[in-house]
ROZAKOL-192049 format. One record per residue: residue number from 0; residue in three letters; y, z, x of N, C-alpha, C in turn. Coordinates in Angstrom, 1 decimal, m for minus. Layout:
i: NUM aa: ALA n.Y: Y n.Z: Z n.X: X ca.Y: Y ca.Z: Z ca.X: X c.Y: Y c.Z: Z c.X: X
...
//
This chain:
i: 0 aa: UNK n.Y: 9.3 n.Z: m31.5 n.X: m19.6 ca.Y: 8.8 ca.Z: m30.6 ca.X: m18.8 c.Y: 7.9 c.Z: m31.0 c.X: m17.6
i: 1 aa: UNK n.Y: 7.8 n.Z: m31.0 n.X: m16.7 ca.Y: 6.7 ca.Z: m31.3 ca.X: m15.6 c.Y: 6.1 c.Z: m30.0 c.X: m16.2
i: 2 aa: UNK n.Y: 4.5 n.Z: m30.8 n.X: m16.3 ca.Y: 3.4 ca.Z: m29.6 ca.X: m16.7 c.Y: 2.2 c.Z: m30.4 c.X: m15.6
i: 3 aa: UNK n.Y: 2.1 n.Z: m30.9 n.X: m15.0 ca.Y: 0.8 ca.Z: m31.2 ca.X: m13.3 c.Y: 1.0 c.Z: m30.5 c.X: m12.7
i: 4 aa: UNK n.Y: 0.6 n.Z: m30.8 n.X: m11.2 ca.Y: 0.6 ca.Z: m30.4 ca.X: m9.9 c.Y: 1.9 c.Z: m31.3 c.X: m9.4
i: 5 aa: UNK n.Y: 2.9 n.Z: m30.5 n.X: m8.7 ca.Y: 3.9 ca.Z: m31.5 ca.X: m8.2 c.Y: 4.3 c.Z: m31.4 c.X: m6.8
i: 6 aa: UNK n.Y: 4.5 n.Z: m32.3 n.X: m6.4 ca.Y: 5.2 ca.Z: m32.1 ca.X: m5.1 c.Y: 6.8 c.Z: m32.1 c.X: m5.1
i: 7 aa: UNK n.Y: 7.7 n.Z: m30.8 n.X: m4.6 ca.Y: 8.7 ca.Z: m31.1 ca.X: m4.6 c.Y: 9.9 c.Z: m31.0 c.X: m3.8
i: 8 aa: UNK n.Y: 10.9 n.Z: m31.5 n.X: m3.8 ca.Y: 11.4 ca.Z: m31.4 ca.X: m1.6 c.Y: 12.6 c.Z: m31.0 c.X: m2.5
i: 9 aa: UNK n.Y: 13.5 n.Z: m29.7 n.X: m1.5 ca.Y: 14.5 ca.Z: m28.9 ca.X: m1.3 c.Y: 15.3 c.Z: m29.0 c.X: m0.3
i: 10 aa: UNK n.Y: 16.7 n.Z: m29.7 n.X: m0.3 ca.Y: 17.1 ca.Z: m29.6 ca.X: 0.8 c.Y: 18.3 c.Z: m29.2 c.X: 0.2
i: 11 aa: UNK n.Y: 18.9 n.Z: m28.0 n.X: 0.8 ca.Y: 20.2 ca.Z: m26.9 ca.X: 0.9 c.Y: 21.2 c.Z: m27.3 c.X: 2.0
i: 12 aa: UNK n.Y: 22.2 n.Z: m27.9 n.X: 1.3 ca.Y: 23.8 ca.Z: m27.6 ca.X: 2.2 c.Y: 24.8 c.Z: m26.5 c.X: 1.8
i: 13 aa: UNK n.Y: 24.4 n.Z: m26.2 n.X: 3.8 ca.Y: 25.2 ca.Z: m24.8 ca.X: 3.7 c.Y: 26.8 c.Z: m25.0 c.X: 4.2
i: 14 aa: UNK n.Y: 27.7 n.Z: m24.5 n.X: 3.7 ca.Y: 28.9 ca.Z: m24.3 ca.X: 4.3 c.Y: 28.8 c.Z: m24.0 c.X: 5.8
i: 15 aa: UNK n.Y: 29.8 n.Z: m24.9 n.X: 6.7 ca.Y: 30.4 ca.Z: m24.4 ca.X: 8.1 c.Y: 31.2 c.Z: m23.6 c.X: 7.9
i: 16 aa: UNK n.Y: 30.9 n.Z: m22.2 n.X: 8.4 ca.Y: 31.5 ca.Z: m21.4 ca.X: 8.0 c.Y: 33.6 c.Z: m21.7 c.X: 7.8
i: 17 aa: UNK n.Y: 33.9 n.Z: m20.6 n.X: 6.9 ca.Y: 35.1 ca.Z: m21.5 ca.X: 6.7 c.Y: 36.4 c.Z: m21.3 c.X: 7.2
i: 18 aa: UNK n.Y: 36.4 n.Z: m19.8 n.X: 7.9 ca.Y: 37.1 ca.Z: m19.0 ca.X: 8.8 c.Y: 37.6 c.Z: m20.0 c.X: 9.9
i: 19 aa: UNK n.Y: 36.8 n.Z: m21.7 n.X: 9.7 ca.Y: 37.3 ca.Z: m22.1 ca.X: 11.4 c.Y: 37.8 c.Z: m23.4 c.X: 10.8
i: 20 aa: UNK n.Y: 38.8 n.Z: m23.9 n.X: 12.0 ca.Y: 39.0 ca.Z: m25.4 ca.X: 11.3 c.Y: 38.4 c.Z: m26.8 c.X: 11.0
i: 21 aa: UNK n.Y: 39.0 n.Z: m26.8 n.X: 10.3 ca.Y: 38.1 ca.Z: m28.4 ca.X: 9.3 c.Y: 37.5 c.Z: m29.2 c.X: 10.5
i: 22 aa: UNK n.Y: 38.6 n.Z: m29.7 n.X: 11.1 ca.Y: 37.5 ca.Z: m30.1 ca.X: 12.9 c.Y: 37.0 c.Z: m29.5 c.X: 12.9
i: 23 aa: UNK n.Y: 36.6 n.Z: m28.4 n.X: 13.2 ca.Y: 35.6 ca.Z: m27.4 ca.X: 13.9 c.Y: 34.5 c.Z: m27.9 c.X: 13.3
i: 24 aa: UNK n.Y: 34.9 n.Z: m28.0 n.X: 11.5 ca.Y: 33.6 ca.Z: m27.4 ca.X: 10.7 c.Y: 32.6 c.Z: m28.7 c.X: 10.7
i: 25 aa: UNK n.Y: 33.4 n.Z: m29.7 n.X: 11.0 ca.Y: 32.5 ca.Z: m31.6 ca.X: 11.1 c.Y: 31.8 c.Z: m31.7 c.X: 11.5
i: 26 aa: UNK n.Y: 32.3 n.Z: m30.8 n.X: 13.3 ca.Y: 30.8 ca.Z: m30.5 ca.X: 14.3 c.Y: 29.5 c.Z: m30.3 c.X: 14.3
i: 27 aa: UNK n.Y: 29.4 n.Z: m29.2 n.X: 12.7 ca.Y: 28.1 ca.Z: m28.8 ca.X: 12.6 c.Y: 27.6 c.Z: m29.7 c.X: 11.2
i: 28 aa: UNK n.Y: 28.6 n.Z: m30.8 n.X: 10.7 ca.Y: 27.4 ca.Z: m31.6 ca.X: 9.5 c.Y: 26.4 c.Z: m31.9 c.X: 10.0
i: 29 aa: UNK n.Y: 25.8 n.Z: m31.9 n.X: 9.4 ca.Y: 23.9 ca.Z: m32.7 ca.X: 9.5 c.Y: 22.9 c.Z: m31.6 c.X: 10.6
i: 30 aa: UNK n.Y: 23.7 n.Z: m30.5 n.X: 10.8 ca.Y: 22.5 ca.Z: m30.1 ca.X: 12.0 c.Y: 22.0 c.Z: m28.7 c.X: 10.9
i: 31 aa: UNK n.Y: 21.3 n.Z: m28.8 n.X: 11.9 ca.Y: 20.0 ca.Z: m27.5 ca.X: 11.1 c.Y: 20.3 c.Z: m25.9 c.X: 11.5
i: 32 aa: UNK n.Y: 20.4 n.Z: m25.8 n.X: 9.9 ca.Y: 21.3 ca.Z: m24.2 ca.X: 9.4 c.Y: 20.5 c.Z: m23.4 c.X: 9.8
i: 33 aa: UNK n.Y: 20.5 n.Z: m22.0 n.X: 10.9 ca.Y: 19.6 ca.Z: m21.1 ca.X: 11.5 c.Y: 19.2 c.Z: m20.1 c.X: 10.8
i: 34 aa: UNK n.Y: 20.3 n.Z: m20.0 n.X: 10.5 ca.Y: 20.8 ca.Z: m18.0 ca.X: 9.5 c.Y: 20.7 c.Z: m17.8 c.X: 8.4
i: 35 aa: UNK n.Y: 20.6 n.Z: m16.6 n.X: 7.9 ca.Y: 20.8 ca.Z: m16.3 ca.X: 6.6 c.Y: 21.5 c.Z: m17.4 c.X: 5.7
i: 36 aa: UNK n.Y: 21.0 n.Z: m17.7 n.X: 5.0 ca.Y: 20.2 ca.Z: m17.2 ca.X: 4.4 c.Y: 18.6 c.Z: m17.8 c.X: 4.9
i: 37 aa: UNK n.Y: 18.1 n.Z: m17.2 n.X: 4.8 ca.Y: 16.3 ca.Z: m17.9 ca.X: 5.1 c.Y: 15.9 c.Z: m18.6 c.X: 4.4
i: 38 aa: UNK n.Y: 15.2 n.Z: m19.8 n.X: 5.0 ca.Y: 14.5 ca.Z: m20.9 ca.X: 3.9 c.Y: 13.9 c.Z: m20.3 c.X: 2.6
i: 39 aa: UNK n.Y: 12.7 n.Z: m19.3 n.X: 2.8 ca.Y: 12.0 ca.Z: m19.0 ca.X: 2.3 c.Y: 12.4 c.Z: m18.4 c.X: 1.3
i: 40 aa: UNK n.Y: 13.7 n.Z: m17.1 n.X: 0.8 ca.Y: 14.4 ca.Z: m17.5 ca.X: m0.1 c.Y: 15.4 c.Z: m18.0 c.X: m1.2
i: 41 aa: UNK n.Y: 16.0 n.Z: m18.8 n.X: m0.2 ca.Y: 16.5 ca.Z: m19.9 ca.X: m1.2 c.Y: 15.5 c.Z: m20.6 c.X: m2.0
i: 42 aa: UNK n.Y: 14.5 n.Z: m21.4 n.X: m1.5 ca.Y: 13.3 ca.Z: m22.0 ca.X: m1.6 c.Y: 13.0 c.Z: m20.6 c.X: m3.4
i: 43 aa: UNK n.Y: 12.5 n.Z: m19.4 n.X: m2.3 ca.Y: 11.7 ca.Z: m18.7 ca.X: m3.7 c.Y: 13.2 c.Z: m18.9 c.X: m5.7
i: 44 aa: UNK n.Y: 14.1 n.Z: m18.9 n.X: m4.5 ca.Y: 15.4 ca.Z: m18.6 ca.X: m6.0 c.Y: 15.6 c.Z: m19.6 c.X: m6.5
i: 45 aa: UNK n.Y: 14.9 n.Z: m20.5 n.X: m6.2 ca.Y: 14.5 ca.Z: m22.4 ca.X: m7.0 c.Y: 13.8 c.Z: m22.6 c.X: m7.8
i: 46 aa: UNK n.Y: 12.7 n.Z: m22.3 n.X: m7.0 ca.Y: 11.8 ca.Z: m22.9 ca.X: m7.5 c.Y: 11.6 c.Z: m21.3 c.X: m9.2
i: 47 aa: UNK n.Y: 11.4 n.Z: m20.0 n.X: m8.9 ca.Y: 11.6 ca.Z: m19.7 ca.X: m10.0 c.Y: 12.8 c.Z: m19.7 c.X: m11.3
i: 48 aa: UNK n.Y: 13.9 n.Z: m19.5 n.X: m10.7 ca.Y: 15.2 ca.Z: m20.3 ca.X: m11.8 c.Y: 14.7 c.Z: m21.6 c.X: m11.8
i: 49 aa: UNK n.Y: 13.7 n.Z: m23.0 n.X: m12.0 ca.Y: 13.5 ca.Z: m23.4 ca.X: m12.6 c.Y: 12.6 c.Z: m23.7 c.X: m13.2
i: 50 aa: UNK n.Y: 11.1 n.Z: m22.5 n.X: m13.3 ca.Y: 10.3 ca.Z: m22.1 ca.X: m14.2 c.Y: 11.1 c.Z: m22.2 c.X: m15.7
i: 51 aa: UNK n.Y: 10.2 n.Z: m23.0 n.X: m16.1 ca.Y: 10.4 ca.Z: m23.1 ca.X: m17.9 c.Y: 11.6 c.Z: m24.0 c.X: m18.3
i: 52 aa: UNK n.Y: 11.9 n.Z: m24.6 n.X: m16.4 ca.Y: 13.1 ca.Z: m25.3 ca.X: m17.3 c.Y: 12.6 c.Z: m27.0 c.X: m16.8
i: 53 aa: UNK n.Y: 12.3 n.Z: m26.8 n.X: m15.6 ca.Y: 12.4 ca.Z: m28.3 ca.X: m15.3 c.Y: 10.6 c.Z: m28.7 c.X: m15.1
i: 54 aa: UNK n.Y: 10.0 n.Z: m27.3 n.X: m15.0 ca.Y: 8.0 ca.Z: m27.0 ca.X: m14.4 c.Y: 7.8 c.Z: m25.9 c.X: m15.6
i: 55 aa: UNK n.Y: 6.4 n.Z: m25.8 n.X: m15.9 ca.Y: 6.2 ca.Z: m24.8 ca.X: m16.9 c.Y: 6.4 c.Z: m23.6 c.X: m16.1
i: 56 aa: UNK n.Y: 6.0 n.Z: m23.3 n.X: m15.0 ca.Y: 5.4 ca.Z: m22.2 ca.X: m13.7 c.Y: 5.6 c.Z: m23.1 c.X: m11.8
i: 57 aa: UNK n.Y: 6.5 n.Z: m22.1 n.X: m11.6 ca.Y: 6.5 ca.Z: m22.7 ca.X: m10.2 c.Y: 5.0 c.Z: m22.6 c.X: m9.5
i: 58 aa: UNK n.Y: 4.1 n.Z: m22.1 n.X: m9.9 ca.Y: 2.6 ca.Z: m22.3 ca.X: m9.9 c.Y: 2.2 c.Z: m23.5 c.X: m9.1
i: 59 aa: UNK n.Y: 2.9 n.Z: m24.5 n.X: m10.2 ca.Y: 2.3 ca.Z: m25.7 ca.X: m10.1 c.Y: 3.0 c.Z: m26.8 c.X: m9.0
i: 60 aa: UNK n.Y: 3.7 n.Z: m25.9 n.X: m8.7 ca.Y: 4.4 ca.Z: m26.3 ca.X: m7.2 c.Y: 3.1 c.Z: m26.6 c.X: m6.0
i: 61 aa: UNK n.Y: 2.2 n.Z: m27.6 n.X: m5.3 ca.Y: 1.0 ca.Z: m28.0 ca.X: m5.0 c.Y: 1.7 c.Z: m28.3 c.X: m3.3
i: 62 aa: UNK n.Y: 2.8 n.Z: m29.1 n.X: m3.3 ca.Y: 3.4 ca.Z: m29.7 ca.X: m2.2 c.Y: 5.2 c.Z: m29.1 c.X: m2.4
i: 63 aa: UNK n.Y: 5.5 n.Z: m28.4 n.X: m1.3 ca.Y: 7.0 ca.Z: m28.4 ca.X: m0.8 c.Y: 7.3 c.Z: m28.5 c.X: 0.1
i: 64 aa: UNK n.Y: 8.9 n.Z: m29.5 n.X: 0.5 ca.Y: 9.0 ca.Z: m30.0 ca.X: 1.8 c.Y: 10.4 c.Z: m29.3 c.X: 0.7
i: 65 aa: UNK n.Y: 10.9 n.Z: m28.5 n.X: 2.6 ca.Y: 12.1 ca.Z: m27.8 ca.X: 1.7 c.Y: 13.0 c.Z: m28.2 c.X: 3.9
i: 66 aa: UNK n.Y: 14.5 n.Z: m28.5 n.X: 3.7 ca.Y: 15.1 ca.Z: m28.4 ca.X: 4.4 c.Y: 16.5 c.Z: m27.6 c.X: 4.3
i: 67 aa: UNK n.Y: 17.1 n.Z: m27.4 n.X: 5.4 ca.Y: 18.7 ca.Z: m27.0 ca.X: 5.3 c.Y: 19.4 c.Z: m27.2 c.X: 6.5
i: 68 aa: UNK n.Y: 20.6 n.Z: m27.7 n.X: 6.1 ca.Y: 21.5 ca.Z: m28.0 ca.X: 6.9 c.Y: 22.7 c.Z: m27.2 c.X: 6.9
i: 69 aa: UNK n.Y: 23.5 n.Z: m28.1 n.X: 8.1 ca.Y: 24.8 ca.Z: m27.4 ca.X: 7.2 c.Y: 26.2 c.Z: m28.6 c.X: 6.6
i: 70 aa: UNK n.Y: 26.6 n.Z: m28.7 n.X: 6.0 ca.Y: 28.0 ca.Z: m29.0 ca.X: 5.4 c.Y: 29.2 c.Z: m29.3 c.X: 5.8
i: 71 aa: UNK n.Y: 30.6 n.Z: m29.3 n.X: 6.3 ca.Y: 31.9 ca.Z: m29.8 ca.X: 6.7 c.Y: 32.3 c.Z: m29.3 c.X: 5.1
i: 72 aa: UNK n.Y: 31.9 n.Z: m29.9 n.X: 4.1 ca.Y: 32.7 ca.Z: m29.6 ca.X: 2.8 c.Y: 32.2 c.Z: m27.7 c.X: 2.5
i: 73 aa: UNK n.Y: 33.2 n.Z: m27.1 n.X: 1.6 ca.Y: 33.5 ca.Z: m26.2 ca.X: 1.3 c.Y: 33.0 c.Z: m25.2 c.X: 0.4
i: 74 aa: UNK n.Y: 32.2 n.Z: m26.6 n.X: m0.3 ca.Y: 31.3 ca.Z: m26.0 ca.X: m1.1 c.Y: 30.1 c.Z: m26.6 c.X: m0.9
i: 75 aa: UNK n.Y: 28.8 n.Z: m25.5 n.X: m1.0 ca.Y: 27.5 ca.Z: m25.5 ca.X: m0.5 c.Y: 26.6 c.Z: m26.8 c.X: m2.0
i: 76 aa: UNK n.Y: 26.0 n.Z: m27.1 n.X: m1.2 ca.Y: 24.7 ca.Z: m28.1 ca.X: m2.7 c.Y: 23.4 c.Z: m28.0 c.X: m2.3
i: 77 aa: UNK n.Y: 22.6 n.Z: m28.3 n.X: m3.3 ca.Y: 21.1 ca.Z: m28.3 ca.X: m3.3 c.Y: 20.5 c.Z: m29.9 c.X: m3.8
i: 78 aa: UNK n.Y: 19.7 n.Z: m31.0 n.X: m2.7 ca.Y: 19.3 ca.Z: m31.8 ca.X: m3.7 c.Y: 17.7 c.Z: m31.1 c.X: m4.5
i: 79 aa: UNK n.Y: 17.1 n.Z: m31.5 n.X: m5.6 ca.Y: 15.6 ca.Z: m31.3 ca.X: m5.5 c.Y: 15.0 c.Z: m32.5 c.X: m5.9
i: 80 aa: UNK n.Y: 14.3 n.Z: m32.8 n.X: m5.8 ca.Y: 13.3 ca.Z: m33.6 ca.X: m6.1 c.Y: 11.9 c.Z: m33.6 c.X: m6.8
i: 81 aa: UNK n.Y: 11.7 n.Z: m34.1 n.X: m7.5 ca.Y: 10.2 ca.Z: m33.3 ca.X: m7.7 c.Y: 9.2 c.Z: m34.2 c.X: m8.4
i: 82 aa: UNK n.Y: 8.4 n.Z: m34.4 n.X: m8.6 ca.Y: 7.3 ca.Z: m35.5 ca.X: m9.3 c.Y: 6.0 c.Z: m35.0 c.X: m9.1
i: 83 aa: UNK n.Y: 5.3 n.Z: m35.3 n.X: m10.6 ca.Y: 4.1 ca.Z: m34.9 ca.X: m10.9 c.Y: 3.0 c.Z: m35.6 c.X: m9.9
i: 84 aa: UNK n.Y: 1.7 n.Z: m34.8 n.X: m9.9 ca.Y: 1.1 ca.Z: m35.8 ca.X: m8.4 c.Y: m0.1 c.Z: m36.3 c.X: m9.6
i: 85 aa: UNK n.Y: m0.9 n.Z: m37.0 n.X: m8.9 ca.Y: m2.1 ca.Z: m36.8 ca.X: m10.0 c.Y: m2.9 c.Z: m36.0 c.X: m9.8
i: 86 aa: UNK n.Y: m4.0 n.Z: m35.4 n.X: m10.5 ca.Y: m4.7 ca.Z: m34.4 ca.X: m10.5 c.Y: m5.8 c.Z: m34.5 c.X: m9.3
i: 87 aa: UNK n.Y: m6.0 n.Z: m35.6 n.X: m9.1 ca.Y: m7.6 ca.Z: m36.1 ca.X: m8.3 c.Y: m6.3 c.Z: m36.8 c.X: m6.4
i: 88 aa: UNK n.Y: m5.3 n.Z: m36.6 n.X: m6.4 ca.Y: m4.7 ca.Z: m37.2 ca.X: m4.8 c.Y: m4.9 c.Z: m36.3 c.X: m3.6
i: 89 aa: UNK n.Y: m5.6 n.Z: m36.6 n.X: m2.8 ca.Y: m5.7 ca.Z: m35.5 ca.X: m2.3 c.Y: m4.8 c.Z: m35.5 c.X: m0.5
i: 90 aa: UNK n.Y: m5.2 n.Z: m34.3 n.X: 0.4 ca.Y: m4.3 ca.Z: m34.6 ca.X: 1.4 c.Y: m3.6 c.Z: m35.4 c.X: 2.1
i: 91 aa: UNK n.Y: m4.6 n.Z: m37.4 n.X: 2.3 ca.Y: m4.0 ca.Z: m38.2 ca.X: 2.8 c.Y: m3.0 c.Z: m39.2 c.X: 1.9
i: 92 aa: UNK n.Y: m3.7 n.Z: m39.3 n.X: 0.6 ca.Y: m2.8 ca.Z: m40.3 ca.X: m0.3 c.Y: m1.0 c.Z: m39.7 c.X: m0.1
i: 93 aa: UNK n.Y: m1.4 n.Z: m38.3 n.X: m0.4 ca.Y: m0.1 ca.Z: m37.6 ca.X: m0.6 c.Y: 1.3 c.Z: m38.1 c.X: 0.5
i: 94 aa: UNK n.Y: 0.4 n.Z: m37.5 n.X: 1.8 ca.Y: 1.0 ca.Z: m37.5 ca.X: 2.8 c.Y: 1.9 c.Z: m39.6 c.X: 3.3
i: 95 aa: UNK n.Y: 0.9 n.Z: m40.3 n.X: 2.5 ca.Y: 1.0 ca.Z: m41.8 ca.X: 2.4 c.Y: 2.2 c.Z: m41.8 c.X: 1.6
i: 96 aa: UNK n.Y: 1.8 n.Z: m41.2 n.X: 0.0 ca.Y: 2.5 ca.Z: m41.7 ca.X: m0.2 c.Y: 4.6 c.Z: m40.8 c.X: 0.3
i: 97 aa: UNK n.Y: 4.6 n.Z: m40.0 n.X: 0.5 ca.Y: 6.2 ca.Z: m38.5 ca.X: 0.9 c.Y: 6.3 c.Z: m40.2 c.X: 1.7
i: 98 aa: UNK n.Y: 5.7 n.Z: m40.5 n.X: 2.8 ca.Y: 6.5 ca.Z: m41.5 ca.X: 4.1 c.Y: 6.5 c.Z: m42.7 c.X: 3.0
i: 99 aa: UNK n.Y: 6.3 n.Z: m43.8 n.X: 1.6 ca.Y: 6.1 ca.Z: m44.1 ca.X: 1.5 c.Y: 7.3 c.Z: m44.3 c.X: 0.4
i: 100 aa: UNK n.Y: 7.8 n.Z: m43.0 n.X: m0.1 ca.Y: 8.8 ca.Z: m43.1 ca.X: m1.3 c.Y: 9.5 c.Z: m42.0 c.X: m1.0
i: 101 aa: UNK n.Y: 10.1 n.Z: m40.7 n.X: m0.4 ca.Y: 10.5 ca.Z: m40.3 ca.X: m0.3 c.Y: 11.4 c.Z: m40.8 c.X: 1.1
i: 102 aa: UNK n.Y: 13.1 n.Z: m40.3 n.X: 0.2 ca.Y: 14.1 ca.Z: m39.6 ca.X: 0.9 c.Y: 15.1 c.Z: m39.0 c.X: 0.4
i: 103 aa: UNK n.Y: 15.1 n.Z: m38.5 n.X: 1.8 ca.Y: 16.1 ca.Z: m37.3 ca.X: 1.7 c.Y: 17.6 c.Z: m37.8 c.X: 3.1
i: 104 aa: UNK n.Y: 18.7 n.Z: m36.9 n.X: 2.2 ca.Y: 19.8 ca.Z: m37.9 ca.X: 2.3 c.Y: 20.1 c.Z: m37.1 c.X: 2.7
//
């Protein structure tokens, strides 16, 4: 279980409306999702749910990067990345680390 300060990345892939054709759903693939559920609610649900599972408490999350896009798939998914930060990491070091090492697919 992670116990220090955390950098967390959450990517939500939300299915395009199933009531439209498969061809039309493919047009949505990778586009920004701007409707409900809102990102704050999704983030809160996941971070609270993983407290005591991956990290001790979601209060440890010092940095959180969140995105949500459409997927043409009929089932959505969540990609979660979590890493402990050093206690002494500063803002510029963390930004450099994100730029150099965090790949979001």
